[in-house]
Backbone as CSV, one residue per row, in Angstrom:
resi,resn,N_x,N_y,N_z,CA_x,CA_y,CA_z,C_x,C_y,C_z
1,MET,37.230,-7.088,-20.661,37.380,-7.015,-19.244,38.276,-8.030,-18.611
2,GLN,38.083,-9.294,-19.082,38.875,-10.415,-18.572,40.364,-10.134,-18.891
3,ARG,40.658,-9.476,-19.920,41.935,-9.283,-20.380,42.653,-8.410,-19.356
4,ILE,41.876,-7.473,-18.853,42.497,-6.475,-17.915,42.349,-6.980,-16.458
5,ALA,41.263,-7.605,-16.157,41.047,-8.120,-14.688,42.133,-9.241,-14.347
6,PHE,42.282,-10.040,-15.146,43.307,-11.194,-14.837,44.696,-10.722,-14.532
7,PRO,45.202,-9.849,-15.382,46.621,-9.446,-15.163,46.604,-8.578,-13.840
8,LEU,45.559,-7.798,-13.640,45.525,-6.956,-12.391,45.508,-7.820,-11.220
9,LEU,44.665,-8.907,-11.272,44.575,-9.933,-10.103,46.077,-10.648,-9.960
10,GLY,46.733,-10.798,-10.936,47.895,-11.525,-10.868,48.953,-10.599,-10.219
11,LEU,48.910,-9.297,-10.635,49.841,-8.309,-10.009,49.547,-8.252,-8.468
12,PHE,48.316,-8.148,-8.211,47.779,-7.950,-6.681,48.267,-9.195,-5.935
13,LEU,48.064,-10.369,-6.407,48.462,-11.593,-5.729,49.996,-11.669,-5.651
14,GLY,50.734,-11.340,-6.534,52.082,-11.264,-6.591,52.658,-10.332,-5.584
15,ALA,52.124,-9.106,-5.519,52.526,-8.227,-4.410,52.276,-8.638,-3.135
16,TRP,51.046,-9.210,-2.891,50.654,-9.741,-1.511,51.724,-10.796,-1.194
17,SER,51.935,-11.818,-2.041,52.866,-12.865,-1.737,54.276,-12.392,-1.355
18,SER,54.631,-11.351,-2.078,56.166,-10.735,-1.843,56.183,-10.232,-0.458
19,ALA,54.976,-9.423,-0.082,54.933,-8.691,1.230,54.926,-9.819,2.308
20,HIS,54.112,-10.825,2.011,53.764,-11.918,3.129,55.160,-12.702,3.349
21,ALA,55.960,-12.817,2.170,57.162,-13.655,2.247,58.306,-12.899,2.795
22,ALA,58.178,-11.560,3.012,59.170,-10.704,3.410,59.861,-11.137,4.761
23,GLY,59.083,-11.675,5.613,59.653,-12.227,6.890,59.652,-11.214,7.936
24,PRO,60.232,-11.582,9.170,60.160,-10.594,10.231,61.089,-9.330,9.984
25,GLU,60.636,-8.256,10.455,61.267,-6.878,10.505,62.306,-6.799,11.638
26,PRO,63.419,-6.273,11.289,64.455,-5.963,12.314,64.225,-4.708,13.167
27,PHE,64.191,-4.858,14.523,64.033,-3.727,15.404,65.088,-3.836,16.425
28,GLU,65.474,-2.663,17.030,66.213,-2.522,18.228,65.565,-1.934,19.352
29,LEU,65.736,-2.523,20.545,65.155,-1.904,21.801,65.564,-0.518,21.950
30,ASP,64.585,0.231,22.396,64.913,1.650,22.781,65.077,1.657,24.221
31,PRO,66.334,1.926,24.564,66.682,1.731,26.104,66.103,2.889,27.018
32,VAL,65.608,4.018,26.240,64.981,4.977,27.113,63.643,4.686,27.548
33,HIS,62.879,3.935,26.608,61.453,3.692,26.751,61.298,2.190,27.096
34,THR,62.207,1.533,27.621,62.243,0.046,27.986,62.605,0.039,29.468
35,ARG,61.617,-0.702,30.198,62.030,-0.754,31.564,61.465,-2.089,32.076
36,VAL,62.316,-2.740,33.084,61.968,-3.972,33.733,61.582,-3.608,35.189
37,LEU,60.362,-4.091,35.608,59.935,-3.764,36.942,59.898,-5.130,37.665
38,PHE,60.323,-5.241,38.919,60.273,-6.508,39.594,59.740,-6.341,40.995
39,ALA,58.979,-7.350,41.469,58.362,-7.248,42.847,58.741,-8.574,43.614
40,VAL,59.157,-8.365,44.729,59.599,-9.495,45.559,59.305,-9.228,47.019
41,GLU,58.692,-10.349,47.773,58.145,-10.191,49.045,59.296,-9.712,50.121
42,HIS,58.964,-8.838,50.867,59.819,-8.308,51.875,59.339,-8.609,53.352
43,ALA,59.835,-9.720,53.775,59.790,-10.182,55.167,58.215,-10.370,55.509
44,GLY,57.399,-10.678,54.492,55.943,-10.866,54.622,55.121,-9.625,54.863
45,PHE,55.747,-8.437,54.837,55.041,-7.141,55.153,54.523,-6.477,53.863
46,SER,55.365,-6.575,52.863,54.959,-5.988,51.649,55.838,-6.690,50.501
47,LYS,55.554,-6.102,49.263,56.324,-6.481,48.142,57.358,-5.263,47.844
48,ALA,58.563,-5.488,47.906,59.478,-4.462,47.331,59.447,-4.347,45.948
49,LEU,59.433,-3.077,45.389,59.319,-2.780,43.979,60.715,-2.196,43.499
50,GLY,61.161,-2.739,42.421,62.486,-2.180,41.895,62.285,-2.042,40.344
51,THR,63.169,-1.285,39.732,63.123,-1.249,38.247,64.624,-1.269,37.778
52,VAL,64.704,-1.666,36.567,65.942,-1.633,35.844,65.720,-0.872,34.447
53,SER,66.381,0.185,34.098,66.284,0.920,32.895,67.472,0.662,32.008
54,GLY,67.297,1.136,30.849,68.508,1.004,29.874,68.765,-0.241,29.171
55,SER,67.747,-1.167,29.151,67.983,-2.455,28.411,68.278,-2.289,26.872
56,THR,69.101,-3.000,26.412,69.416,-3.003,24.891,69.252,-4.365,24.287
57,GLY,68.966,-4.472,23.007,68.837,-5.738,22.300,68.307,-5.604,21.088
58,THR,67.987,-6.755,20.432,67.338,-6.835,18.971,66.247,-7.756,18.990
59,LEU,65.347,-7.393,18.009,64.073,-7.998,17.938,63.711,-8.381,16.426
60,LEU,63.353,-9.532,16.015,62.912,-9.757,14.766,61.462,-9.973,14.924
61,PHE,60.617,-9.235,14.177,59.221,-9.418,14.411,58.253,-9.189,13.185
62,ASP,57.351,-9.952,12.985,56.236,-9.845,12.015,54.909,-10.036,12.688
63,ARG,54.103,-9.092,12.847,52.943,-9.202,13.611,51.951,-10.225,12.923
64,ASP,52.126,-10.575,11.712,51.343,-11.655,11.076,51.922,-12.956,11.206
65,ASN,53.013,-13.067,11.809,53.681,-14.404,12.024,54.543,-14.363,13.338
66,TRP,53.876,-14.419,14.417,54.536,-14.402,15.744,55.623,-15.428,15.833
67,ASN,55.409,-16.726,15.223,56.243,-17.849,15.345,57.652,-17.402,14.933
68,GLY,57.855,-16.477,13.985,59.116,-16.240,13.465,59.879,-15.104,14.369
69,ALA,59.254,-14.667,15.316,59.790,-13.663,16.254,61.070,-14.220,16.900
70,ARG,62.034,-13.326,17.087,63.210,-13.646,17.891,63.712,-12.406,18.767
71,LEU,64.143,-12.661,19.947,64.427,-11.703,20.839,65.810,-12.017,21.534
72,ASP,66.530,-10.942,21.632,67.915,-11.067,22.378,68.060,-9.755,23.114
73,VAL,68.146,-9.819,24.513,68.185,-8.683,25.365,69.143,-8.710,26.445
74,HIS,69.868,-7.568,26.623,70.850,-7.510,27.777,70.157,-6.384,28.794
75,VAL,70.072,-6.824,29.994,69.495,-5.876,31.098,70.613,-5.380,32.022
76,PRO,71.051,-4.250,32.068,72.127,-3.769,32.882,71.742,-3.643,34.453
77,LEU,72.200,-4.653,35.282,71.758,-4.728,36.554,72.368,-3.567,37.338
78,GLN,73.411,-2.898,36.918,73.977,-1.831,37.719,73.051,-0.674,37.608
79,ARG,72.066,-0.501,36.779,71.017,0.474,36.822,69.785,0.050,37.633
80,LEU,69.927,-0.987,38.409,68.886,-1.448,39.376,68.594,-0.316,40.445
81,ASP,67.166,0.032,40.569,66.847,1.086,41.526,65.599,0.473,42.488
82,LEU,65.839,0.321,43.784,64.887,0.070,44.605,64.329,1.207,45.538
83,GLY,64.811,2.490,45.112,64.454,3.708,45.739,65.301,3.992,46.966
84,ASP,66.369,3.219,47.151,67.265,3.602,48.346,68.689,3.204,47.890
85,ALA,69.585,4.031,48.136,71.009,3.782,47.783,71.665,2.619,48.367
86,LYS,71.399,2.489,49.770,72.021,1.287,50.464,71.375,0.005,50.148
87,TRP,70.040,-0.012,49.936,69.455,-1.033,49.512,69.872,-1.612,48.186
88,ASN,70.080,-0.692,47.260,70.564,-0.961,45.904,71.895,-1.644,45.957
89,THR,72.782,-1.107,46.832,74.050,-1.712,47.010,74.175,-3.029,47.690
90,ALA,73.228,-3.225,48.678,73.122,-4.573,49.246,72.626,-5.631,48.242
91,VAL,71.613,-5.270,47.371,71.130,-6.266,46.409,72.253,-6.613,45.344
92,LEU,72.931,-5.667,45.029,74.018,-5.887,44.111,75.282,-6.548,44.660
93,ALA,75.239,-6.885,45.924,76.440,-7.477,46.561,76.555,-8.928,46.189
94,THR,77.755,-9.461,46.695,78.167,-10.842,46.030,77.275,-11.916,46.525
95,ASN,76.433,-11.743,47.657,75.670,-12.825,48.191,74.330,-12.745,47.520
96,LEU,73.997,-11.742,46.786,72.700,-11.748,46.020,73.014,-11.630,44.525
97,LEU,72.825,-10.421,43.840,72.944,-10.491,42.409,74.433,-10.473,42.024
98,ASP,75.372,-10.240,42.858,76.856,-10.169,42.519,77.008,-9.355,41.265
99,GLY,76.584,-8.103,41.300,76.500,-7.254,40.092,77.998,-6.802,39.587
100,GLN,78.956,-6.969,40.392,80.250,-6.621,40.086,80.909,-7.597,38.948
101,ARG,80.661,-8.947,39.251,81.164,-9.984,38.355,80.043,-10.329,37.345
102,HIS,78.701,-10.075,37.516,77.737,-10.284,36.591,76.896,-9.074,36.349
103,PRO,77.337,-8.092,35.615,76.728,-6.800,35.520,75.378,-6.804,34.793
104,ASP,75.275,-7.834,33.844,74.009,-7.929,32.918,73.258,-9.237,33.209
105,ALA,71.990,-9.134,32.949,71.043,-10.272,32.806,70.900,-10.372,31.235
106,HIS,70.832,-11.600,30.768,70.716,-11.774,29.320,69.533,-12.829,28.978
107,TYR,68.739,-12.346,28.104,67.518,-13.194,27.752,67.558,-13.326,26.253
108,VAL,67.434,-14.660,25.927,67.297,-14.993,24.465,66.053,-15.881,24.240
109,SER,65.156,-15.509,23.389,64.006,-16.292,23.073,64.231,-17.498,22.339
110,THR,63.581,-18.551,22.687,63.730,-19.874,21.988,62.439,-20.354,21.136
111,THR,61.312,-20.003,21.751,59.998,-20.269,21.196,59.011,-19.216,21.305
112,VAL,58.119,-18.921,20.276,57.191,-17.841,20.404,55.889,-18.560,19.992
113,GLU,54.840,-18.636,20.855,53.616,-19.296,20.402,52.552,-18.278,20.522
114,PRO,51.912,-17.872,19.352,50.810,-16.937,19.369,49.583,-17.471,20.125
115,VAL,48.924,-16.573,20.845,47.518,-16.868,21.467,46.527,-16.180,20.633
116,ASP,46.768,-15.047,20.157,45.878,-14.296,19.157,46.691,-13.265,18.502
117,ALA,46.020,-12.357,17.796,46.698,-11.547,17.024,47.632,-10.537,17.725
118,ASP,47.222,-10.286,19.001,48.050,-9.341,19.890,48.572,-9.962,21.084
119,HIS,48.614,-11.220,21.315,49.198,-11.944,22.495,50.066,-13.095,22.133
120,ALA,51.036,-13.457,22.856,51.920,-14.609,22.662,52.561,-15.013,23.863
121,LYS,52.923,-16.340,24.014,53.662,-16.898,25.134,55.182,-16.968,24.438
122,VAL,55.980,-16.176,25.138,57.456,-16.223,24.656,58.195,-16.934,25.638
123,CYS,58.951,-17.937,25.368,59.765,-18.664,26.142,61.208,-18.640,25.727
124,GLY,62.063,-18.514,26.723,63.441,-18.491,26.313,64.443,-18.803,27.482
125,GLU,65.669,-18.456,27.338,66.638,-18.772,28.446,67.155,-17.380,28.960
126,LEU,67.061,-17.293,30.456,67.510,-16.145,31.118,68.811,-16.582,31.770
127,THR,69.906,-15.736,31.590,71.195,-15.824,32.256,71.382,-14.890,33.307
128,LEU,71.393,-15.199,34.573,71.360,-14.313,35.699,72.362,-14.803,36.730
129,ARG,73.302,-13.940,37.100,74.312,-14.368,37.977,75.252,-15.454,37.582
130,GLY,75.402,-15.558,36.232,76.102,-16.767,35.742,75.447,-18.105,35.496
131,VAL,74.201,-18.046,35.841,73.329,-19.266,35.672,72.249,-19.134,34.644
132,THR,71.999,-20.070,33.869,70.986,-20.017,32.745,69.909,-20.969,33.143
133,ARG,68.662,-20.362,33.000,67.445,-21.108,33.308,66.396,-20.595,32.233
134,PRO,65.287,-21.613,32.080,64.202,-21.204,31.254,63.299,-20.212,31.831
135,LEU,62.735,-19.249,30.976,61.786,-18.293,31.589,60.750,-18.030,30.366
136,CYS,59.528,-18.095,30.771,58.407,-17.804,29.847,57.774,-16.459,30.350
137,LEU,57.388,-15.723,29.202,56.685,-14.482,29.406,55.383,-14.373,28.662
138,ASP,54.430,-13.815,29.283,53.188,-13.519,28.584,53.163,-12.145,28.007
139,VAL,53.243,-11.983,26.669,53.571,-10.754,25.953,52.236,-10.294,25.205
140,THR,52.016,-8.921,25.334,50.900,-8.206,24.730,51.636,-7.198,23.826
141,LEU,51.123,-7.283,22.485,51.563,-6.415,21.443,50.602,-5.129,21.659
142,ASN,51.133,-3.961,22.080,50.445,-2.761,22.171,50.240,-1.984,20.842
143,ALA,51.163,-1.841,19.986,51.051,-1.066,18.683,52.348,-1.428,17.859
144,VAL,52.152,-1.354,16.576,53.215,-1.345,15.638,52.881,-0.197,14.568
145,LYS,53.499,0.922,14.653,53.137,2.087,13.809,54.333,3.139,13.882
146,ARG,54.110,4.056,12.946,54.932,5.157,12.870,54.903,5.904,14.055
147,HIS,56.137,6.336,14.651,55.990,7.198,15.979,55.628,8.539,15.668
148,PRO,54.775,9.157,16.423,54.351,10.535,16.185,55.338,11.585,16.351
149,LEU,56.439,11.327,16.922,57.448,12.359,17.196,58.738,12.091,16.257
150,PRO,59.467,13.079,15.950,60.668,12.945,15.210,61.671,12.009,15.834
151,PRO,62.379,11.173,15.163,62.357,11.011,13.664,61.338,10.358,12.999
152,PHE,60.247,10.015,13.638,59.093,9.255,13.021,59.350,7.833,12.617
153,ARG,60.218,7.150,13.365,60.406,5.786,13.099,59.405,4.849,13.286
154,ARG,59.376,3.791,12.523,58.458,2.721,12.844,58.662,2.117,14.136
155,THR,57.750,1.977,15.090,58.068,1.488,16.470,57.029,0.459,16.863
156,ALA,57.474,-0.521,17.601,56.756,-1.611,18.080,56.767,-1.520,19.706
157,GLY,55.595,-1.594,20.251,55.427,-1.422,21.693,54.944,-2.789,22.410
158,PHE,55.400,-3.154,23.460,54.970,-4.450,24.142,54.924,-4.280,25.575
159,SER,53.965,-5.138,26.077,54.018,-5.251,27.587,54.092,-6.740,27.898
160,ALA,54.857,-7.171,29.070,55.030,-8.452,29.248,55.027,-8.745,30.754
161,THR,54.636,-9.981,31.221,54.854,-10.418,32.505,55.314,-11.737,32.687
162,GLY,55.861,-12.079,33.831,56.401,-13.413,34.160,56.827,-13.498,35.460
163,THR,57.222,-14.682,36.063,57.742,-15.026,37.318,58.920,-15.775,37.270
164,LEU,59.911,-15.642,38.136,61.012,-16.511,38.108,61.277,-16.770,39.684
165,SER,62.064,-17.809,39.893,62.471,-18.270,41.285,64.051,-17.798,41.374
166,ARG,64.288,-16.902,42.473,65.692,-16.452,42.456,66.596,-17.654,43.024
167,SER,66.139,-18.589,43.705,66.884,-19.703,44.136,67.329,-20.492,42.953
168,ASP,66.577,-20.546,41.754,66.909,-21.353,40.575,68.339,-20.780,40.015
169,PHE,68.592,-19.518,40.432,69.715,-18.850,39.875,70.839,-18.892,40.924
170,GLY,70.735,-19.527,41.930,71.705,-19.520,42.976,71.638,-18.379,43.883
171,ILE,70.584,-17.690,43.947,70.422,-16.415,44.768,69.612,-16.778,45.997
172,ASN,70.314,-17.287,47.059,69.715,-17.888,48.122,69.821,-17.215,49.551
173,ALA,70.456,-16.033,49.521,70.773,-15.302,50.661,69.439,-14.686,51.372
174,TRP,69.376,-14.415,52.633,68.331,-13.733,53.233,66.909,-14.360,53.060
175,LYS,66.865,-15.610,53.112,65.579,-16.395,52.816,64.536,-15.868,53.869
176,ASN,64.853,-15.581,55.033,63.972,-15.156,56.063,63.419,-13.727,55.763
177,VAL,63.951,-12.977,54.792,63.576,-11.535,54.609,63.162,-11.488,53.165
178,ILE,63.737,-12.074,52.337,63.503,-11.857,50.787,62.742,-13.023,50.241
179,GLY,61.577,-12.956,49.713,60.861,-14.102,49.019,61.632,-14.636,47.948
180,ASP,61.216,-15.807,47.564,61.955,-16.535,46.416,61.356,-16.261,45.001
181,SER,60.057,-16.035,45.079,59.301,-15.665,43.736,59.445,-14.236,43.415
182,VAL,59.879,-14.042,42.188,60.127,-12.604,41.737,59.152,-12.352,40.667
183,GLU,58.272,-11.543,40.741,57.324,-11.031,39.689,58.045,-10.066,38.799
184,LEU,57.774,-10.274,37.429,58.317,-9.300,36.484,57.285,-8.581,35.644
185,ARG,57.478,-7.369,35.457,56.703,-6.666,34.473,57.583,-5.818,33.537
186,ILE,57.444,-5.950,32.288,58.351,-5.325,31.308,57.587,-4.558,30.392
187,GLU,58.009,-3.271,30.159,57.387,-2.338,29.248,58.436,-1.961,28.129
188,ALA,58.230,-2.256,26.912,59.310,-2.155,26.029,58.842,-1.506,24.772
189,GLU,59.703,-0.709,24.159,59.645,-0.193,22.727,60.757,-0.487,21.949
190,ALA,60.463,-0.818,20.731,61.591,-1.224,19.740,61.509,-0.452,18.499
191,VAL,62.522,0.060,17.936,62.648,0.994,16.780,63.041,0.237,15.554
192,HIS,62.366,0.458,14.546,62.665,-0.317,13.263,64.010,0.135,12.702
193,GLY,64.881,-0.803,12.072,66.018,-0.523,11.646,67.235,-0.820,12.310
194,GLY,68.429,-0.314,11.934,69.662,-0.742,12.545,70.147,0.198,13.553
195,SER,69.447,1.305,14.010,70.081,2.205,15.082,68.982,2.449,15.946
196,SER,69.188,2.162,17.244,68.219,2.299,18.223,68.393,3.657,18.947
197,THR,67.362,4.188,19.707,67.548,5.453,20.431,68.584,5.310,21.501
198,GLN,69.477,6.303,21.527,70.556,6.214,22.545,70.082,6.920,23.801
199,LEU,70.761,6.499,24.901,70.512,7.123,26.150,71.068,8.579,26.018
200,PRO,70.264,9.490,26.477,70.631,10.969,26.439,71.766,11.263,27.180
201,SER,72.785,11.913,26.695,74.026,12.429,27.436,73.737,13.744,27.940
202,GLU,74.581,14.176,28.899,74.479,15.529,29.535,74.895,16.614,28.463
203,ALA,75.635,16.268,27.442,76.069,17.274,26.474,75.001,17.547,25.437
204,GLU,74.016,16.586,25.288,73.037,16.694,24.279,71.824,17.433,24.647
205,SER,71.338,18.156,23.673,70.076,18.914,23.927,68.891,18.075,23.471
206,PRO,68.111,17.537,24.395,67.048,16.690,23.934,65.989,17.460,23.232
207,PRO,65.185,16.795,22.315,64.247,17.320,21.576,63.074,18.055,22.596
208,SER,62.708,19.169,22.179,61.765,19.993,23.005,60.356,19.330,23.052
209,ALA,60.100,18.439,22.018,58.734,17.745,22.000,58.689,16.638,22.981
210,GLU,59.768,16.102,23.470,59.779,15.006,24.473,60.999,15.103,25.389
211,PRO,61.061,16.010,26.354,62.236,16.094,27.103,62.256,14.799,28.050
212,PRO,63.530,14.339,28.270,63.700,13.180,29.120,63.561,13.567,30.590
213,ILE,63.156,12.541,31.352,63.130,12.860,32.823,64.400,13.072,33.392
214,GLU,64.590,14.091,34.234,65.838,14.416,34.790,66.234,13.382,35.744
215,PRO,67.439,12.806,35.865,67.770,11.879,36.864,67.923,12.511,38.195
216,GLU,67.469,11.710,39.235,67.653,12.251,40.509,69.100,12.425,40.983
217,PRO,69.328,13.472,41.687,70.754,13.730,42.208,71.209,12.537,43.036
218,ALA,72.607,12.199,42.841,73.105,11.055,43.609,73.148,11.431,45.213
219,PRO,72.883,10.422,46.113,72.833,10.745,47.462,74.208,11.034,47.847
220,PRO,74.278,11.939,49.065,75.645,12.304,49.545,76.422,11.107,49.955
221,ALA,77.769,11.272,49.767,78.573,10.185,50.206,78.620,9.968,51.680
222,SER,78.477,8.777,52.111,78.329,8.407,53.533,79.726,8.416,54.218
223,THR,79.812,9.032,55.387,81.049,9.047,56.209,81.277,7.816,56.937
224,GLU,80.195,6.988,57.090,80.378,5.729,57.787,81.287,4.843,57.072
225,LYS,82.077,3.926,57.816,82.897,2.902,57.253,82.082,1.798,56.893
226,THR,82.418,1.223,55.538,81.689,0.128,55.064,81.872,-1.166,55.945
227,PRO,80.797,-1.748,56.551,80.924,-2.923,57.258,81.544,-4.115,56.517
228,PRO,82.294,-4.953,57.191,82.874,-6.116,56.504,81.742,-7.067,56.101
229,GLU,82.044,-8.057,55.128,81.169,-9.160,54.941,80.828,-9.924,56.274
230,PRO,79.643,-10.517,56.406,78.610,-10.588,55.391,77.753,-9.346,55.088
231,THR,77.287,-9.303,53.965,76.522,-8.042,53.571,75.387,-7.819,54.544
232,PRO,75.077,-6.572,54.823,74.012,-6.291,55.850,72.686,-6.692,55.375
233,ASP,71.730,-6.903,56.219,70.271,-7.102,55.872,69.792,-6.089,54.903
234,PRO,69.351,-6.456,53.508,69.069,-5.328,52.652,67.625,-4.661,52.864
235,THR,67.185,-4.841,54.090,65.893,-4.192,54.446,66.148,-2.703,54.563
236,PRO,65.310,-1.843,53.919,65.544,-0.418,53.920,65.252,0.185,55.290
């Protein structure tokens, strides 16, 4: 029995060591199922809510070794939506996000500190409006498993929260209307391998199992003349 048991034990330990030493797995963010939500105080009356969809990026991740995780994400600010076309335009103007010259926000992780098996503190550098500042996020791992829908790719899902100061990034306009503290909530899915899910085009027929949400029609073009700078109060 010993002649059989010891070789089997050696094979088991060798397989476990190889798997354990494999390191983080490569994932790519799914831009369809990744969204950034932000909340910022509006003149003391409420918190304005906005979202940005279509983020892209890469993730290296091993759920058994959070310390080895690495994240690199681009957030397309031109896809920002506050629920009102004029408000969207005002927030992307030069005195706020300056979306024409700085169309993306860019986040790169620098450290990942595990809290427990499913939670970690992820710190990194956020570049917004051409300014780079540190930003830490509290991250929850929701699942890492085979997706139930075709093409059945291995998928990792995360939720994250954080807070930033807009003045840290040189976004100082409308202090009497817009709060300085911006709350972030991020829902993200990342697909294993080298090809992420693409945003559906109008020419493609989406899978019947999971039809995408139809985009809202664009608002009718305004006949009003665009007022000169300064940008109007972004209050809807």
